[in-house]
N, C-alpha and C positions, 0 to 999 in steps of 0.2 A: 081251416088247419089249425091245429091246436098251437099252442104257442110252444110247447115243448118239441114238436115238429119240426114248425118254423126255427129253431134255435139249432134245429139238427141239420137243416137245411144249411144256414146258414154257415155253420161249422164246417160242413164239407167244401163249400163254397170258398172259404177263406182257405183250406188245404190245397185246392186247386189252383187258387189264384199264387200261392206262395211257393208252390211246386212247379210252377208254369204250365200247367195242364190246360193248355187254350182249346183242347179239344172240347174238355166237358164244361168251359164257361156258359155256352148256348144253354145248357142243363139247369144253372142258377139265375142266371143274368137276364133281365127284359133286355130290350133295345135301348131303351132309355134310362138304365142303369147310371146312379149317378155315384162315385166312391173318390175317396182320398186317404191319404198316407202320408208319412212325411216325405215321400219321393214321388208321390204321383197325384194327378186330379183327373178324373175322367167323368164326362159325362155322357158316355155311349158305351154299348158293349164293343162296338169297333174299337172305340178310343181304348179301351180293356184291352182289348185283345192283341192291340199293338203295343200296349206297354208293356204288357206280359212277352211278347216274343221279343220287344227289346233288351229285357233284364238280362245281364249276366251272370255267370254261375260263381260269382265271388260269396255267394252263401248257400252253396250246395252243400251236400253232406251235413246236415244240421237235423234238428229233432225239433218241431215245432210244439210250443205251449202257448195254449189259450187261459189266459189267468183267469178273465171276465167274458161272459158271452150272453148277452139279452136282444130279447126282441120285444118291444114295445110300440103296440099298434101298426104303422106300417113302416117301420125304422129298427133296424138292428146296429148294434155293435159288439166290437171285442175290443179287448188288450190281449197282444200277443208278445212273446218274447221268443 
């Protein structure tokens, strides 16, 4: 997969997480995903799904802005606001 395609998938995965779209997580994440943010640290898709299910609606009705997004090798990163 080209780097630009991988970046597009990363963008979609971030959007699914932020929107709490748990049903789509298996499309983007392997079972052994690891991810962290200021509020979560997960080492499996099951933990990610649980973290997404536990989120409250405090940040509902917002617009997601991804300022920086890149994929290098087998790692991707993004800065969002």
